[in-house]
OpenMM code with the backbone's topology and positions (N, CA, C; nanometers):
from openmm import Vec3, app, unit

residues = "MET LYS ILE GLU VAL TYR SER GLY LYS GLU LEU ARG THR GLY ALA LEU ARG ALA LEU LYS TYR ARG LEU PHE GLN ASN ASN TRP GLN LEU GLY SER TYR TYR ARG ASP ILE ARG ASP HIS HIS GLU ASN ASN LEU ASN THR ILE LEU ILE ALA ILE VAL ASP ASP LYS PRO VAL ALA SER ALA ALA CYS PHE SER TYR ILE CYS GLU PHE GLN VAL PHE VAL ARG GLY LYS TYR ARG ARG LYS GLY ILE GLY SER SER LEU TYR ALA HIS ALA MET LYS ILE LYS ASN ARG THR LYS PRO LEU TYR MET TRP VAL ASP HIS SER LYS LYS ALA TYR ASN PHE TYR GLU LYS ASN ARG LYS LYS ASP TRP ILE ALA GLU GLU LYS ASP ASP THR VAL THR ILE GLU VAL PRO LEU THR GLU LYS MET LYS VAL".split()
positions = [
    Vec3(0.0839, -0.1178, 0.0000),
    Vec3(0.0000, 0.0000, 0.0000),
    Vec3(0.0887, 0.1245, 0.0000),
    Vec3(0.0443, 0.2240, -0.0745),
    Vec3(0.1137, 0.3522, -0.0820),
    Vec3(0.0165, 0.4596, -0.0333),
    Vec3(0.0681, 0.5611, 0.0350),
    Vec3(-0.0154, 0.6722, 0.0796),
    Vec3(0.0305, 0.7994, 0.0097),
    Vec3(-0.0623, 0.8619, -0.0628),
    Vec3(-0.0353, 0.9907, -0.1266),
    Vec3(-0.0802, 1.1005, -0.0304),
    Vec3(0.0013, 1.2058, -0.0189),
    Vec3(-0.0302, 1.3170, 0.0706),
    Vec3(-0.0449, 1.4435, -0.0124),
    Vec3(-0.1568, 1.5124, 0.0068),
    Vec3(-0.1847, 1.6368, -0.0648),
    Vec3(-0.2070, 1.7481, 0.0366),
    Vec3(-0.1313, 1.8555, 0.0232),
    Vec3(-0.1515, 1.9724, 0.1085),
    Vec3(-0.1018, 2.0949, 0.0328),
    Vec3(-0.1259, 2.2118, 0.0889),
    Vec3(-0.0821, 2.3351, 0.0243),
    Vec3(-0.1420, 2.3486, -0.1150),
    Vec3(-0.0581, 2.3771, -0.2128),
    Vec3(-0.1049, 2.3971, -0.3500),
    Vec3(-0.1605, 2.2692, -0.4129),
    Vec3(-0.1255, 2.1535, -0.3583),
    Vec3(-0.1718, 2.0251, -0.4129),
    Vec3(-0.3041, 1.9784, -0.3518),
    Vec3(-0.3579, 2.0531, -0.2564),
    Vec3(-0.4794, 2.0108, -0.1874),
    Vec3(-0.5955, 1.9892, -0.2844),
    Vec3(-0.6129, 2.0790, -0.3791),
    Vec3(-0.7222, 2.0665, -0.4761),
    Vec3(-0.7051, 1.9399, -0.5610),
    Vec3(-0.5826, 1.9059, -0.5985),
    Vec3(-0.5562, 1.7830, -0.6741),
    Vec3(-0.6020, 1.6615, -0.5940),
    Vec3(-0.5719, 1.6603, -0.4643),
    Vec3(-0.6153, 1.5503, -0.3781),
    Vec3(-0.7667, 1.5430, -0.3683),
    Vec3(-0.8325, 1.6587, -0.3564),
    Vec3(-0.9790, 1.6618, -0.3484),
    Vec3(-1.0405, 1.6093, -0.4777),
    Vec3(-0.9865, 1.6510, -0.5920),
    Vec3(-1.0370, 1.6037, -0.7211),
    Vec3(-1.0199, 1.4524, -0.7346),
    Vec3(-0.9077, 1.4020, -0.6891),
    Vec3(-0.8819, 1.2572, -0.6963),
    Vec3(-0.9787, 1.1813, -0.6053),
    Vec3(-1.0000, 1.2315, -0.4846),
    Vec3(-1.0936, 1.1671, -0.3915),
    Vec3(-1.2355, 1.1683, -0.4469),
    Vec3(-1.2740, 1.2780, -0.5108),
    Vec3(-1.4074, 1.2858, -0.5712),
    Vec3(-1.4201, 1.1915, -0.6912),
    Vec3(-1.3174, 1.1886, -0.7757),
    Vec3(-1.3205, 1.1036, -0.8949),
    Vec3(-1.3407, 0.9565, -0.8581),
    Vec3(-1.2735, 0.9125, -0.7523),
    Vec3(-1.2817, 0.7723, -0.7123),
    Vec3(-1.3827, 0.7485, -0.6001),
    Vec3(-1.4646, 0.8507, -0.5697),
    Vec3(-1.5707, 0.8424, -0.4674),
    Vec3(-1.5188, 0.7866, -0.3359),
    Vec3(-1.4153, 0.8499, -0.2851),
    Vec3(-1.3544, 0.8052, -0.1602),
    Vec3(-1.4187, 0.8768, -0.0417),
    Vec3(-1.5490, 0.8649, -0.0332),
    Vec3(-1.6276, 0.9227, 0.0753),
    Vec3(-1.7625, 0.8522, 0.0756),
    Vec3(-1.8324, 0.8616, 0.1849),
    Vec3(-1.9654, 0.8021, 0.1988),
    Vec3(-2.0692, 0.9096, 0.1693),
    Vec3(-2.1733, 0.8757, 0.0911),
    Vec3(-2.2809, 0.9721, 0.0683),
    Vec3(-2.3355, 1.0211, 0.2011),
    Vec3(-2.3716, 1.1476, 0.2059),
    Vec3(-2.4280, 1.2129, 0.3241),
    Vec3(-2.3281, 1.2339, 0.4373),
    Vec3(-2.2007, 1.2112, 0.4131),
    Vec3(-2.0988, 1.2439, 0.5125),
    Vec3(-2.0399, 1.3793, 0.4778),
    Vec3(-1.9858, 1.4461, 0.5771),
    Vec3(-1.9223, 1.5757, 0.5540),
    Vec3(-1.7981, 1.5649, 0.4665),
    Vec3(-1.7325, 1.4536, 0.4683),
    Vec3(-1.6078, 1.4380, 0.3940),
    Vec3(-1.6247, 1.4731, 0.2465),
    Vec3(-1.7296, 1.4239, 0.1821),
    Vec3(-1.7555, 1.4570, 0.0419),
    Vec3(-1.7800, 1.6054, 0.0230),
    Vec3(-1.8485, 1.6680, 0.1172),
    Vec3(-1.8740, 1.8129, 0.1099),
    Vec3(-1.7439, 1.8916, 0.1181),
    Vec3(-1.6547, 1.8481, 0.2049),
    Vec3(-1.5249, 1.9169, 0.2156),
    Vec3(-1.4482, 1.9065, 0.0843),
    Vec3(-1.4486, 1.7882, 0.0237),
    Vec3(-1.3784, 1.7713, -0.1032),
    Vec3(-1.4412, 1.8588, -0.2128),
    Vec3(-1.5737, 1.8661, -0.2167),
    Vec3(-1.6414, 1.9503, -0.3169),
    Vec3(-1.6122, 2.0985, -0.2935),
    Vec3(-1.6060, 2.1410, -0.1677),
    Vec3(-1.5719, 2.2806, -0.1366),
    Vec3(-1.4341, 2.3162, -0.1925),
    Vec3(-1.3388, 2.2272, -0.1722),
    Vec3(-1.2027, 2.2536, -0.2226),
    Vec3(-1.2024, 2.2537, -0.3749),
    Vec3(-1.2735, 2.1600, -0.4359),
    Vec3(-1.2844, 2.1558, -0.5824),
    Vec3(-1.3378, 2.2878, -0.6357),
    Vec3(-1.4376, 2.3426, -0.5673),
    Vec3(-1.5039, 2.4655, -0.6118),
    Vec3(-1.4384, 2.5921, -0.5578),
    Vec3(-1.3198, 2.5783, -0.5009),
    Vec3(-1.2404, 2.6913, -0.4500),
    Vec3(-1.3066, 2.7644, -0.3337),
    Vec3(-1.3849, 2.6928, -0.2530),
    Vec3(-1.4415, 2.7524, -0.1324),
    Vec3(-1.3490, 2.7225, -0.0152),
    Vec3(-1.3420, 2.8142, 0.0774),
    Vec3(-1.2553, 2.7974, 0.1943),
    Vec3(-1.3160, 2.6972, 0.2917),
    Vec3(-1.2331, 2.6142, 0.3481),
    Vec3(-1.2690, 2.5352, 0.4659),
    Vec3(-1.1392, 2.5065, 0.5399),
    Vec3(-1.1469, 2.4406, 0.6512),
    Vec3(-1.0285, 2.4211, 0.7354),
    Vec3(-0.9524, 2.2925, 0.7062),
    Vec3(-0.9901, 2.2236, 0.6002),
    Vec3(-0.9187, 2.1026, 0.5618),
    Vec3(-0.7819, 2.1445, 0.5083),
    Vec3(-0.6751, 2.0850, 0.5609),
    Vec3(-0.5437, 2.1253, 0.5108),
    Vec3(-0.4563, 2.0106, 0.4623),
    Vec3(-0.5012, 1.8863, 0.4786),
    Vec3(-0.4251, 1.7725, 0.4276),
    Vec3(-0.5217, 1.6620, 0.3870),
    Vec3(-0.4994, 1.6046, 0.2704),
    Vec3(-0.5766, 1.4893, 0.2237),
    Vec3(-0.4791, 1.3747, 0.2023),
    Vec3(-0.5146, 1.2588, 0.2539),
    Vec3(-0.4353, 1.1381, 0.2353),
    Vec3(-0.5177, 1.0407, 0.1523),
    Vec3(-0.4551, 0.9772, 0.0554),
    Vec3(-0.5240, 0.8774, -0.0268),
    Vec3(-0.4399, 0.7499, -0.0266),
    Vec3(-0.5044, 0.6392, 0.0092),
    Vec3(-0.4366, 0.5094, 0.0112),
    Vec3(-0.4540, 0.4420, -0.1244),
    Vec3(-0.3429, 0.3919, -0.1773),
    Vec3(-0.3406, 0.3236, -0.3070),
    Vec3(-0.3037, 0.1772, -0.2840),
    Vec3(-0.3882, 0.0870, -0.3351),
    Vec3(-0.3612, -0.0565, -0.3275),
    Vec3(-0.3741, -0.1114, -0.4694),
    Vec3(-0.2717, -0.1812, -0.5148),
    Vec3(-0.2705, -0.2365, -0.6514),
    Vec3(-0.3036, -0.1288, -0.7547),
    Vec3(-0.2416, -0.0130, -0.7403),
    Vec3(-0.2581, 0.1016, -0.8309),
    Vec3(-0.3990, 0.1602, -0.8317),
    Vec3(-0.4827, 0.1278, -0.7312),
    Vec3(-0.6183, 0.1823, -0.7234),
    Vec3(-0.6345, 0.2621, -0.5950),
    Vec3(-0.6891, 0.3847, -0.6035),
    Vec3(-0.7230, 0.4591, -0.4818),
    Vec3(-0.8389, 0.3883, -0.4116),
    Vec3(-0.8198, 0.3510, -0.2844),
    Vec3(-0.9224, 0.2739, -0.2135),
    Vec3(-0.9685, 0.3391, -0.0834),
    Vec3(-0.9009, 0.4455, -0.0403),
    Vec3(-0.9373, 0.5085, 0.0869),
    Vec3(-0.8871, 0.6517, 0.0880),
    Vec3(-0.9538, 0.7343, 0.1672),
    Vec3(-0.9061, 0.8716, 0.1840),
    Vec3(-0.9241, 0.9139, 0.3286),
    Vec3(-0.8459, 1.0108, 0.3669),
    Vec3(-0.8566, 1.0698, 0.5004),
    Vec3(-0.8330, 1.2189, 0.4873),
    Vec3(-0.8941, 1.2933, 0.5766),
    Vec3(-0.8798, 1.4385, 0.5768),
    Vec3(-0.8365, 1.4843, 0.7155),
    Vec3(-0.7422, 1.5770, 0.7176),
    Vec3(-0.6974, 1.6392, 0.8425),
    Vec3(-0.7295, 1.7877, 0.8331),
    Vec3(-0.7659, 1.8449, 0.9448),
    Vec3(-0.8077, 1.9842, 0.9475),
    Vec3(-0.7095, 2.0681, 1.0279),
    Vec3(-0.6980, 2.1949, 0.9920),
    Vec3(-0.5958, 2.2804, 1.0509),
    Vec3(-0.6313, 2.3354, 1.1875),
    Vec3(-0.7576, 2.3655, 1.2123),
    Vec3(-0.7933, 2.4352, 1.3346),
    Vec3(-0.7853, 2.3474, 1.4587),
    Vec3(-0.8112, 2.2207, 1.4460),
    Vec3(-0.7917, 2.1242, 1.5536),
    Vec3(-0.7399, 1.9980, 1.4870),
    Vec3(-0.6952, 1.9070, 1.5650),
    Vec3(-0.6493, 1.7820, 1.5049),
    Vec3(-0.7702, 1.6904, 1.4882),
    Vec3(-0.8494, 1.7206, 1.3870),
    Vec3(-0.9666, 1.6391, 1.3546),
    Vec3(-0.9282, 1.5488, 1.2377),
    Vec3(-0.9814, 1.4291, 1.2383),
    Vec3(-0.9456, 1.3294, 1.1383),
    Vec3(-1.0721, 1.2601, 1.0919),
    Vec3(-1.0937, 1.2534, 0.9611),
    Vec3(-1.2048, 1.1770, 0.9044),
    Vec3(-1.1477, 1.0806, 0.8012),
    Vec3(-1.2008, 0.9600, 0.7982),
    Vec3(-1.1459, 0.8576, 0.7084),
    Vec3(-1.2590, 0.7800, 0.6410),
    Vec3(-1.2327, 0.7361, 0.5185),
    Vec3(-1.3233, 0.6486, 0.4446),
    Vec3(-1.2405, 0.5400, 0.3777),
    Vec3(-1.2822, 0.4145, 0.3922),
    Vec3(-1.2164, 0.3012, 0.3269),
    Vec3(-1.3247, 0.2220, 0.2525),
    Vec3(-1.3003, 0.1923, 0.1255),
    Vec3(-1.3953, 0.1123, 0.0467),
    Vec3(-1.4208, -0.0213, 0.1156),
    Vec3(-1.5448, -0.0679, 0.1043),
    Vec3(-1.5903, -0.1882, 0.1740),
    Vec3(-1.4980, -0.3079, 0.1663),
    Vec3(-1.4580, -0.3482, 0.0456),
    Vec3(-1.3787, -0.4717, 0.0350),
    Vec3(-1.2352, -0.4561, 0.0857),
    Vec3(-1.1950, -0.3319, 0.1179),
    Vec3(-1.0598, -0.3075, 0.1692),
    Vec3(-1.0580, -0.2823, 0.3195),
    Vec3(-1.1746, -0.2886, 0.3828),
    Vec3(-1.1813, -0.2662, 0.5270),
    Vec3(-1.1265, -0.3869, 0.6023),
    Vec3(-1.0870, -0.3604, 0.7265),
    Vec3(-1.0337, -0.4645, 0.8156),
    Vec3(-0.9005, -0.5206, 0.7645),
    Vec3(-0.8259, -0.4376, 0.6907),
    Vec3(-0.6954, -0.4788, 0.6380),
    Vec3(-0.5842, -0.3842, 0.6857),
    Vec3(-0.6169, -0.2948, 0.7790),
    Vec3(-0.5169, -0.2036, 0.8337),
    Vec3(-0.4994, -0.0746, 0.7549),
    Vec3(-0.5782, -0.0539, 0.6501),
    Vec3(-0.5639, 0.0665, 0.5679),
    Vec3(-0.6064, 0.1912, 0.6457),
    Vec3(-0.7217, 0.1841, 0.7116),
    Vec3(-0.7670, 0.2972, 0.7929),
    Vec3(-0.6683, 0.3294, 0.9045),
    Vec3(-0.6164, 0.2258, 0.9687),
    Vec3(-0.5172, 0.2464, 1.0755),
    Vec3(-0.3893, 0.3084, 1.0207),
    Vec3(-0.3484, 0.2686, 0.9001),
    Vec3(-0.2280, 0.3268, 0.8379),
    Vec3(-0.2496, 0.4747, 0.8054),
    Vec3(-0.3672, 0.5074, 0.7509),
    Vec3(-0.3985, 0.6482, 0.7233),
    Vec3(-0.4003, 0.7278, 0.8528),
    Vec3(-0.4606, 0.6711, 0.9546),
    Vec3(-0.4679, 0.7353, 1.0855),
    Vec3(-0.3270, 0.7631, 1.1394),
    Vec3(-0.2408, 0.6617, 1.1387),
    Vec3(-0.1039, 0.6775, 1.1899),
    Vec3(-0.0276, 0.7824, 1.1092),
    Vec3(-0.0448, 0.7816, 0.9782),
    Vec3(0.0230, 0.8786, 0.8921),
    Vec3(-0.0257, 1.0210, 0.9214),
    Vec3(-0.1566, 1.0356, 0.9398),
    Vec3(-0.2134, 1.1671, 0.9712),
    Vec3(-0.1613, 1.2183, 1.1049),
    Vec3(-0.1535, 1.1325, 1.2042),
    Vec3(-0.1048, 1.1754, 1.3353),
    Vec3(0.0430, 1.2134, 1.3286),
    Vec3(0.1181, 1.1440, 1.2446),
    Vec3(0.2599, 1.1779, 1.2275),
    Vec3(0.2731, 1.3158, 1.1622),
    Vec3(0.1916, 1.3420, 1.0593),
    Vec3(0.1937, 1.4722, 0.9928),
    Vec3(0.1591, 1.5833, 1.0924),
    Vec3(0.0602, 1.5592, 1.1772),
    Vec3(0.0150, 1.6587, 1.2748),
    Vec3(0.1026, 1.6629, 1.3999),
    Vec3(0.2025, 1.5758, 1.4062),
    Vec3(0.2930, 1.5694, 1.5200),
    Vec3(0.2151, 1.5449, 1.6495),
    Vec3(0.1248, 1.4497, 1.6448),
    Vec3(0.0394, 1.4166, 1.7593),
    Vec3(0.0376, 1.2656, 1.7786),
    Vec3(-0.0126, 1.2256, 1.8942),
    Vec3(-0.0328, 1.0836, 1.9185),
    Vec3(-0.1791, 1.0454, 1.9017),
    Vec3(-0.2701, 1.1397, 1.9240),
    Vec3(-0.4140, 1.1156, 1.9102),
    Vec3(-0.4805, 1.2446, 1.8619),
    Vec3(-0.5920, 1.2332, 1.7903),
    Vec3(-0.6646, 1.3545, 1.7502),
    Vec3(-0.7455, 1.4098, 1.8672),
    Vec3(-0.7913, 1.5338, 1.8562),
    Vec3(-0.8764, 1.5909, 1.9602),
    Vec3(-1.0201, 1.5436, 1.9481),
    Vec3(-1.0702, 1.5294, 1.8258),
    Vec3(-1.2080, 1.4853, 1.8055),
    Vec3(-1.2125, 1.3759, 1.7001),
    Vec3(-1.3025, 1.2814, 1.7187),
    Vec3(-1.3275, 1.1796, 1.6184),
    Vec3(-1.4783, 1.1627, 1.6084),
    Vec3(-1.5309, 1.1548, 1.4858),
    Vec3(-1.6730, 1.1307, 1.4647),
    Vec3(-1.6878, 0.9936, 1.3998),
    Vec3(-1.7831, 0.9164, 1.4504),
    Vec3(-1.8004, 0.7797, 1.4038),
    Vec3(-1.9478, 0.7564, 1.3734),
    Vec3(-1.9775, 0.6873, 1.2614),
    Vec3(-2.1170, 0.6501, 1.2381),
    Vec3(-2.1515, 0.5334, 1.3311),
    Vec3(-2.2755, 0.4888, 1.3288),
    Vec3(-2.3166, 0.3844, 1.4218),
    Vec3(-2.2795, 0.2440, 1.3773),
    Vec3(-2.1967, 0.2321, 1.2752),
    Vec3(-2.1464, 0.1019, 1.2344),
    Vec3(-2.0574, 0.0465, 1.3459),
    Vec3(-2.0813, -0.0755, 1.3874),
    Vec3(-2.0036, -0.1369, 1.4951),
    Vec3(-1.8555, -0.1453, 1.4582),
    Vec3(-1.8255, -0.1798, 1.3330),
    Vec3(-1.6856, -0.1904, 1.2907),
    Vec3(-1.6162, -0.0545, 1.2958),
    Vec3(-1.6858, 0.0507, 1.2495),
    Vec3(-1.6265, 0.1849, 1.2536),
    Vec3(-1.6037, 0.2279, 1.3981),
    Vec3(-1.7022, 0.2019, 1.4824),
    Vec3(-1.6876, 0.2395, 1.6230),
    Vec3(-1.5712, 0.1652, 1.6870),
    Vec3(-1.5538, 0.0367, 1.6544),
    Vec3(-1.4417, -0.0407, 1.7097),
    Vec3(-1.3075, 0.0169, 1.6663),
    Vec3(-1.2996, 0.0674, 1.5414),
    Vec3(-1.1758, 0.1296, 1.4937),
    Vec3(-1.1391, 0.2489, 1.5822),
    Vec3(-1.2353, 0.3356, 1.6075),
    Vec3(-1.2081, 0.4528, 1.6892),
    Vec3(-1.1892, 0.4167, 1.8353),
    Vec3(-1.2603, 0.3179, 1.8816),
    Vec3(-1.2450, 0.2725, 2.0198),
    Vec3(-1.1008, 0.2250, 2.0423),
    Vec3(-1.0460, 0.1564, 1.9427),
    Vec3(-0.9081, 0.1075, 1.9498),
    Vec3(-0.8080, 0.2233, 1.9562),
    Vec3(-0.8413, 0.3350, 1.8929),
    Vec3(-0.7473, 0.4462, 1.8816),
    Vec3(-0.7707, 0.5589, 1.9815),
    Vec3(-0.8609, 0.5393, 2.0739),
    Vec3(-0.8834, 0.6433, 2.1743),
    Vec3(-0.8232, 0.6004, 2.3072),
    Vec3(-0.8182, 0.6936, 2.4001),
    Vec3(-0.7684, 0.6616, 2.5334),
    Vec3(-0.8851, 0.6427, 2.6286),
    Vec3(-0.8599, 0.5718, 2.7368),
    Vec3(-0.9645, 0.5329, 2.8292),
    Vec3(-1.0476, 0.6490, 2.8844),
    Vec3(-0.9851, 0.7615, 2.9146),
    Vec3(-1.0568, 0.8700, 2.9811),
    Vec3(-1.1232, 0.9684, 2.8844),
    Vec3(-1.1274, 0.9349, 2.7573),
    Vec3(-1.1965, 1.0215, 2.6632),
    Vec3(-1.3467, 1.0107, 2.6827),
    Vec3(-1.4193, 1.1135, 2.6438),
    Vec3(-1.5644, 1.1186, 2.6620),
    Vec3(-1.6316, 1.0856, 2.5289),
    Vec3(-1.7230, 0.9916, 2.5290),
    Vec3(-1.7970, 0.9573, 2.4078),
    Vec3(-1.9412, 1.0033, 2.4238),
    Vec3(-1.9928, 1.0746, 2.3252),
    Vec3(-2.1294, 1.1260, 2.3291),
    Vec3(-2.2014, 1.0859, 2.2009),
    Vec3(-2.3161, 1.0217, 2.2139),
    Vec3(-2.3949, 0.9839, 2.0964),
    Vec3(-2.4932, 1.0950, 2.0655),
    Vec3(-2.5005, 1.1313, 1.9357),
    Vec3(-2.5909, 1.2373, 1.8922),
    Vec3(-2.6261, 1.2095, 1.7465),
    Vec3(-2.7526, 1.2136, 1.7135),
    Vec3(-2.7986, 1.1828, 1.5785),
    Vec3(-2.7436, 1.0457, 1.5391),
    Vec3(-2.6715, 1.0387, 1.4261),
    Vec3(-2.6161, 0.9092, 1.3880),
    Vec3(-2.4648, 0.9085, 1.3919),
    Vec3(-2.4071, 0.9862, 1.4860),
    Vec3(-2.2621, 0.9841, 1.5044),
    Vec3(-2.2293, 0.9754, 1.6529),
    Vec3(-2.1066, 0.9390, 1.6798),
    Vec3(-2.0548, 0.9415, 1.8161),
    Vec3(-1.9363, 1.0366, 1.8142),
    Vec3(-1.9362, 1.1350, 1.9029),
    Vec3(-1.8240, 1.2277, 1.9140),
    Vec3(-1.7402, 1.1851, 2.0336),
    Vec3(-1.6120, 1.1730, 2.0125),
    Vec3(-1.5210, 1.1358, 2.1204),
    Vec3(-1.4314, 1.2562, 2.1453),
    Vec3(-1.4304, 1.3043, 2.2684),
    Vec3(-1.3590, 1.4273, 2.3001),
    Vec3(-1.2492, 1.3998, 2.4024),
    Vec3(-1.1332, 1.4589, 2.3798),
    Vec3(-1.0201, 1.4449, 2.4706),
    Vec3(-1.0321, 1.5502, 2.5800),
    Vec3(-1.0174, 1.5109, 2.7067),
    Vec3(-1.0197, 1.6107, 2.8140),
    Vec3(-0.9054, 1.7109, 2.7974),
    Vec3(-0.9264, 1.8346, 2.8426),
    Vec3(-0.8240, 1.9384, 2.8280),
    Vec3(-0.6972, 1.9054, 2.9050),
    Vec3(-0.7041, 1.8206, 3.0048),
    Vec3(-0.5868, 1.7858, 3.0823),
    Vec3(-0.4962, 1.6862, 3.0104),
    Vec3(-0.5445, 1.6330, 2.8989),
    Vec3(-0.4674, 1.5334, 2.8223),
    Vec3(-0.3346, 1.5954, 2.7776),
    Vec3(-0.2246, 1.5264, 2.8042),
    Vec3(-0.0941, 1.5764, 2.7627),
    Vec3(-0.0605, 1.5193, 2.6278),
    Vec3(-0.0680, 1.6050, 2.5266),
    Vec3(-0.0386, 1.5643, 2.3892),
    Vec3(0.0472, 1.6689, 2.3231),
    Vec3(0.1156, 1.6277, 2.2202),
    Vec3(0.1865, 1.7251, 2.1370),
    Vec3(0.0815, 1.8064, 2.0629),
    Vec3(0.1015, 1.9350, 2.0533),
    Vec3(0.0080, 2.0204, 1.9799),
    Vec3(0.0750, 2.0725, 1.8562),
] * unit.nanometer
topology = app.Topology()
chain = topology.addChain("A")
for resn in residues:
    res = topology.addResidue(resn, chain)
    for name in ("N", "CA", "C"):
        topology.addAtom(name, app.Element.getBySymbol(name[0]), res)
C-alpha cells in the first residue's frame, strides 16, 4: 500500500482525486469538504491522504488545521486490512500528535471499534444523531 499526501497547493488535486474515485460516503461531511475545495471555497481542511492498493485509490482521510480532527473512508472490500489504521497513523505523524482531539463515528459497529481502538480510556464519548463524538479532556498531555 502507498499513501499519497496532498496539502498546500496540491490540496485541490487531492480533493479532485478523492471525488473522482468516490472516496467518501454519501451524506458524510467528507464529500462536502472535497467539493468545497474543488469549487475553491474555503474550509479548514489542510491535508488529504489517499491510500493506493494495486494502483487503485481505495481510501481517503482528511486532516483539518484548526484542531487535530481526522475523518477517514475506506472502500468496503478493503476494510479490516489495516488501511484505515495506516492512514490514521500517517495523519497523526503529519500533525505531530499521538491522538486527535475529536473523532466522529457513524453507528457502524466496525467503525466504532476502529475509533475505540485508537482512543484513550478517559476520553468522553457522546452519541448524537447518527454519530458518536469522542472528546479528549483538556488535561490530556499531547503534542500540539
